[in-house]
N, C-alpha and C positions, 0 to 999 in steps of 0.2 A: 551478389545481388540480394540474396536472402538475408545477409548480414545487414545490409542497408535497410531492407524492409523491417527487420527486427528493431534496428535503431530508431527508425521513424515511428514505428508503433509504440515503442517505449517512450520516446519523446512526447508523442501525442498523449499518452496516458498521463505523463507527468504534468503537461500543460492542462489537460482536462481536470486532473485532480486539483490543480490550483484554482482554476476558474469555476468549476462546478460546485465546489463545496460552499455551504452557506457560512460556515464559521472559519474565519481566516486562520485561526490557530490550528485548524485541522491540518494545514500544510506543514506544520512543524514536524520535527522528527517523530516518526511513529512510536518510538520508545516512550514518548511523553504523552501519548494519546490517553484520554480517559475512556471508560467503557462506552460513553456516548459517541466519542470520535470513532471508535472501532465499529459501532453499529452503523454510523453514518457512512463510513467507508464501505462496509459490507453492502448496505443498501445501494450505494452508488455502483459498486462493482457488479452486483447482480444485474442491474439494469444495463451497464456498459457492456457486459459480456453475455447478455441474454441467458442468465443462469437461474431464472425464476423457477424452472422445473427441477433444478439440481440442489439449490441451497435453501434451507428453511432457517431464516434468521432466528426464529423463536427457539430453535434447538441449540443455539449457541449459548454457552455459559457467559456470564458477565466478564468477559476478558477485557483487560486494559491493554494498552499498546505494548508495554514491557512484556507481559505474558504472551501476547501474540508474536512478538519478535523473537522470543526464545523458543517457540514451538518448532519441532522438527517437521519436515514435510509429512512424515508418516502420522504424526499426532494431528496435524491440521487436516490431513486427508480423512482421518476418522471422523472429525467433526463435520467436514464438508460433505462427505459421502461419495466423492468422486475424486480420484487421484489427479486427473488432468486439470480439473477446475482448481483444486487446491494448489497445484504447482503454479498455475497462472497467477493466482491471487498472491501467493507468497513471493513470486518474482516481482510483482508490483510493490509489495512491502519493502523488499530488499532494494529495489530501485529507488523508492522514496527515501530510504535511509541513506543510500549512497549519494543521492542528489543533495541531501541536506549537508552531508559531509563535504561535498565538493563546493557548495555555496559558502559554507563556513570557511573553507580554505581560501577561496577567492577573496572573500571579504577580509580575512585576516592578512592576506598578502597585500591587499590594497591599502589597508590601514598601516601596514609596516610595523616595525618593532615598537613596543610600548616604552 
């Protein structure tokens, strides 16, 4: 039951990420995000997870998506200031990356060999 709950929550975050962002390119692979995309994702995540008292976006360096995706949980937790919040946010990043890989594989399989 808890696994189904986690899957539903993760799916909901994925769909919300797609529908809530103002810039459609935001939904692309997080590795390709600009510093503005990262900031937009942080702003959205803070509101989505009620982290206003935990995360101060102004304290974040100008990270782009590639830098964010390469951060360890420990590095990200130092920036965020709370391990649990950092873990939740990085899980979302990893899920977005996996989702983009899955979408790419589905599209590639539908298109067939070149």
